[in-house]
C-alpha positions as a Python dict, from the first residue, in 0.01 Angstrom:
ca = {
    (1, 'M'): (0, 0, 0),
    (2, 'T'): (-164, 329, 23),
    (3, 'E'): (-311, 451, 348),
    (4, 'F'): (-679, 512, 228),
    (5, 'Q'): (-748, 711, 553),
    (6, 'S'): (-530, 990, 408),
    (7, 'L'): (-719, 1011, 81),
    (8, 'D'): (-984, 1279, 35),
    (9, 'F'): (-1246, 1078, -152),
    (10, 'D'): (-1454, 1412, -191),
    (11, 'T'): (-1186, 1585, -385),
    (12, 'M'): (-1039, 1285, -577),
    (13, 'T'): (-1027, 1312, -947),
    (14, 'P'): (-1074, 1046, -1215),
    (15, 'A'): (-696, 1030, -1257),
    (16, 'D'): (-642, 975, -869),
    (17, 'F'): (-921, 723, -884),
    (18, 'E'): (-744, 526, -1162),
    (19, 'T'): (-407, 540, -992),
    (20, 'Y'): (-558, 381, -670),
    (21, 'L'): (-809, 150, -857),
    (22, 'P'): (-591, -162, -828),
    (23, 'E'): (-554, -113, -451),
    (24, 'F'): (-917, -50, -424),
    (25, 'F'): (-997, -390, -586),
    (26, 'A'): (-727, -566, -382),
    (27, 'N'): (-856, -427, -47),
    (28, 'G'): (-1232, -470, -136),
    (29, 'D'): (-1209, -823, -270),
    (30, 'G'): (-1306, -717, -607),
    (31, 'H'): (-1616, -528, -503),
    (32, 'V'): (-1516, -149, -525),
    (33, 'S'): (-1883, -39, -598),
    (34, 'T'): (-1999, -137, -246),
    (35, 'D'): (-1739, 70, -72),
    (36, 'P'): (-1932, 349, 116),
    (37, 'R'): (-1634, 593, 91),
    (38, 'L'): (-1662, 576, -299),
    (39, 'Q'): (-2040, 611, -336),
    (40, 'T'): (-2039, 994, -395),
    (41, 'F'): (-1749, 980, -627),
    (42, 'L'): (-1877, 700, -855),
    (43, 'R'): (-2226, 886, -866),
    (44, 'N'): (-2055, 1204, -967),
    (45, 'N'): (-1820, 1030, -1228),
    (46, 'P'): (-2022, 782, -1438),
    (47, 'D'): (-1739, 691, -1659),
    (48, 'C'): (-1529, 562, -1350),
    (49, 'A'): (-1849, 387, -1240),
    (50, 'A'): (-1886, 207, -1570),
    (51, 'L'): (-1517, 106, -1537),
    (52, 'V'): (-1562, -28, -1191),
    (53, 'R'): (-1892, -217, -1306),
    (54, 'D'): (-1699, -376, -1599),
    (55, 'L'): (-1398, -478, -1390),
    (56, 'E'): (-1617, -622, -1126),
    (57, 'A'): (-1800, -827, -1384),
    (58, 'I'): (-1455, -947, -1526),
    (59, 'A'): (-1349, -1035, -1164),
    (60, 'D'): (-1668, -1222, -1093),
    (61, 'Q'): (-1626, -1413, -1413),
    (62, 'A'): (-1257, -1515, -1343),
    (63, 'R'): (-1360, -1621, -990),
    (64, 'S'): (-1641, -1858, -1137),
    (65, 'L'): (-1375, -2031, -1337),
    (66, 'F'): (-1238, -2182, -1024),
    (67, 'E'): (-1560, -2283, -859),
    (68, 'P'): (-1659, -2633, -902),
    (69, 'T'): (-1975, -2703, -1092),
    (70, 'E'): (-2249, -2951, -975),
    (71, 'D'): (-2255, -3125, -1320),
    (72, 'Q'): (-1904, -3207, -1390),
    (73, 'D'): (-1964, -3573, -1474),
    (74, 'P'): (-2121, -3653, -1812),
    (75, 'S'): (-2494, -3745, -1797),
    (76, 'D'): (-2616, -4112, -1777),
    (77, 'T'): (-2707, -4077, -2143),
    (78, 'V'): (-2363, -4020, -2254),
    (79, 'W'): (-2251, -4318, -2073),
    (80, 'S'): (-2511, -4524, -2216),
    (81, 'N'): (-2417, -4409, -2580),
    (82, 'I'): (-2065, -4490, -2523),
    (83, 'Q'): (-2150, -4838, -2380),
    (84, 'N'): (-2377, -4903, -2679),
    (85, 'K'): (-2115, -4797, -2927),
    (86, 'L'): (-1858, -5018, -2770),
    (87, 'K'): (-2090, -5318, -2779),
    (88, 'Q'): (-2147, -5241, -3155),
    (89, 'G'): (-1779, -5243, -3206),
    (90, 'V'): (-1781, -4877, -3329),
    (91, 'S'): (-1546, -4625, -3175),
    (92, 'V'): (-1682, -4351, -2955),
    (93, 'S'): (-1582, -4098, -3237),
    (94, 'G'): (-1822, -4275, -3467),
    (95, 'E'): (-1545, -4414, -3699),
    (96, 'D'): (-1508, -4776, -3787),
    (97, 'D'): (-1254, -4955, -3562),
    (98, 'S'): (-1159, -5201, -3825),
    (99, 'P'): (-792, -5209, -3945),
    (100, 'I'): (-710, -5000, -4233),
    (101, 'P'): (-618, -5222, -4535),
    (102, 'Q'): (-258, -5192, -4650),
    (103, 'T'): (-211, -5150, -5019),
    (104, 'V'): (113, -5211, -5194),
}
């Protein structure tokens, strides 16, 4: 890991930034744009700022894939429809459950 204390954020080039970018993300919990040391650099380098915004959005979306959602179970309507189909003798997929006649 790089010691960020030794970096000169005022003279950092975009190439330097790209070199350290993975470490910035790793140390900043995926939120590089809020690091006060990088504010001037990102303001003066809009392409780097756009890259950071894109990567932060990707990281946020990836994190959200692992968060439980409140509505994981099917709705009551879905269960009711399944129950009605079972009572009617029709498969849930909508196909007839009767055996397929064998032809010789």
